[in-house]
C-alpha positions in Angstrom: 126.7 80.6 113.4 124.0 80.9 116.2 121.8 83.4 114.2 121.9 81.0 111.4 120.7 78.3 113.5 118.0 80.3 115.1 116.9 81.5 111.6 116.3 77.9 110.2 114.9 77.0 113.7 112.3 79.9 113.5 111.6 79.6 109.7 111.1 76.0 109.8 108.8 76.0 112.7 106.9 78.9 111.1 106.4 76.9 107.7 105.3 74.0 109.7 102.8 75.8 111.8 101.4 77.6 108.8 100.7 74.4 107.1 99.1 73.0 110.1 96.8 76.0 110.4 95.6 75.3 106.8 95.4 71.6 107.0 94.0 71.4 110.6 90.5 69.8 110.7 89.9 71.1 114.3 89.7 74.9 114.3 91.0 75.1 117.9 94.1 73.4 116.9 94.4 75.6 113.9 94.2 78.6 116.1 97.0 77.2 118.4 99.2 76.6 115.4 98.4 80.1 114.3 99.8 81.6 117.7 102.9 79.2 117.2 103.4 80.7 113.8 103.2 84.3 115.1 105.7 83.7 117.8 108.1 82.2 115.4 107.6 85.0 113.0 108.4 87.5 115.9 111.7 85.6 116.5 112.4 86.2 112.7 111.8 90.0 113.3 114.1 90.0 116.3 116.9 88.5 114.5 116.4 91.0 111.6 116.7 93.8 114.0 112.9 94.8 114.0 112.2 94.7 117.7 109.1 96.8 117.2 107.4 94.6 114.6 108.2 91.6 116.8 106.3 93.1 119.9 103.5 94.4 117.9 103.1 90.9 116.5 103.0 89.2 119.9 100.9 91.9 121.7 98.3 92.7 119.0 98.2 89.4 117.1 99.0 86.8 119.7 97.5 88.7 122.6 94.4 90.0 121.0 93.4 88.7 117.6 94.4 85.0 117.9 92.9 84.6 121.5 89.8 86.4 120.4 89.4 84.2 117.4 90.0 81.1 119.7 87.3 82.2 122.2 84.9 83.0 119.3 85.3 79.4 117.9 84.9 77.8 121.3 81.9 79.9 122.3 79.8 80.4 119.2 79.5 76.6 118.5 79.6 77.2 114.8 78.6 74.3 112.6 81.7 73.8 110.5 80.2 71.1 108.3 77.9 73.7 106.8 80.6 76.0 106.4 82.6 73.3 104.6 79.7 72.9 102.2 79.9 76.6 101.2 83.7 76.1 100.6 82.9 73.3 98.2 80.3 75.4 96.5 82.5 78.5 95.9 85.8 76.4 95.6 86.2 77.4 91.8 85.8 81.1 92.3 88.2 80.9 95.4 90.7 79.0 93.3 90.6 81.7 90.6 91.1 84.5 93.2 94.0 82.6 94.7 95.7 82.2 91.1 95.2 85.9 90.6 97.0 86.7 93.9 99.7 84.2 93.3 100.3 85.9 90.0 100.5 89.3 91.5 103.1 88.1 94.2 105.1 86.4 91.5 105.2 89.6 89.4 106.2 91.9 92.5 109.0 89.3 93.2 110.2 89.5 89.7 110.1 93.2 89.4 111.9 93.5 92.8 114.8 91.1 91.7 115.1 92.9 88.3 115.0 96.4 89.7 118.5 97.7 90.9 117.3 100.6 92.8 114.8 98.6 95.0 117.6 96.3 96.2 119.9 99.2 97.2 117.2 101.2 98.8 116.6 98.5 101.5 120.1 99.0 102.7 120.3 102.5 103.0 120.4 103.6 106.8 117.9 106.1 108.2 120.5 107.8 110.1 122.1 107.2 113.5 119.6 109.4 115.4 116.6 107.7 114.0 115.2 104.7 116.0 113.6 101.6 114.6 110.2 102.8 115.5 110.7 106.3 114.0 112.1 105.0 110.8 109.2 102.5 110.4 106.6 105.4 111.0 108.4 107.7 108.6 108.2 105.2 105.8 104.6 104.0 106.6 103.1 107.6 106.9 105.0 109.2 104.0 105.8 106.9 101.1 103.2 104.3 101.8 100.5 106.2 103.5 97.6 105.5 101.0 98.6 101.8 101.0 98.6 101.6 104.8 95.1 103.5 104.9 93.8 101.0 102.4 95.0 98.0 104.4 93.1 99.3 107.4 89.8 99.6 105.2 90.4 96.0 104.1 90.8 94.8 107.6 87.5 96.6 108.6 85.7 94.9 105.7 86.9 91.7 106.7 85.9 92.2 110.2 82.4 93.1 109.2 82.3 90.1 106.8 83.2 87.8 109.7 80.6 89.2 111.9 77.9 88.7 109.3 79.0 85.2 108.6 78.9 84.2 112.3 75.5 86.0 113.0 72.6 83.6 113.5 69.1 84.2 114.2 67.9 82.2 117.2 64.2 81.6 117.4 64.4 80.2 120.9 65.8 83.5 122.3 63.5 86.1 124.0 63.5 89.5 122.3 62.0 92.7 123.6 59.7 94.9 121.4 60.8 98.5 122.7 58.4 100.3 120.5 55.4 98.4 121.9 56.7 99.0 125.4 57.1 102.7 125.0 53.4 103.0 123.3 51.9 101.2 126.3 49.4 103.6 128.3 48.0 103.1 131.9 44.6 101.9 130.5 46.2 98.9 128.8 48.3 97.8 131.7 46.2 98.8 134.9 42.7 97.6 136.0 40.9 99.3 138.8 38.9 97.2 140.9 36.4 98.2 143.6 36.5 95.5 146.4 33.5 95.6 148.7 34.1 95.7 152.5 35.3 92.4 154.1 35.3 90.4 150.7 38.2 89.4 148.5 38.7 89.7 145.0 37.7 86.7 142.9 38.4 85.8 139.5 35.6 85.1 137.1 34.1 81.7 137.5 35.2 81.3 141.1 32.0 82.1 142.9 
């Protein structure tokens, strides 16, 4: 009874937080709701007995990714009005890609429900000696090794794309020309002046 109540509490809060992430107009509020969604997802993992995934979700995503994203949003002073224009421009293409992803998810769900061996495989124990972390590593690095590596490449491409989108050229910032500094010689930087005795150095036009 307690586990059922906690499941509905975590899942309901997770769905509400995820909806606020998408519908929130303030990006800082969206990041805060994203952190709330991660915490509730970790609670669901704990209820399912996957304590390793719960701790990874809290340490990696809440402690690193979400907080880093929050600081990036607050420090870069990104013009979200200009970004919204880009979303409106490519909205049709984004909707088309979203429909393709939705169709793929529906296909996977239908095949999962119609395949009898897939439903039985999820209930097969890994053995009493195998821990949760050992069982997860054995599955990821054997049966799903290529998919696991492909997900890492996709995350890397997403990170590079986020850096390119937020990179702005500031004309007011001062930049150094290292090649010009290395090519300088003493004749261009030093001037030897012979000062007569008991006289100072005068600029041109001072006398």
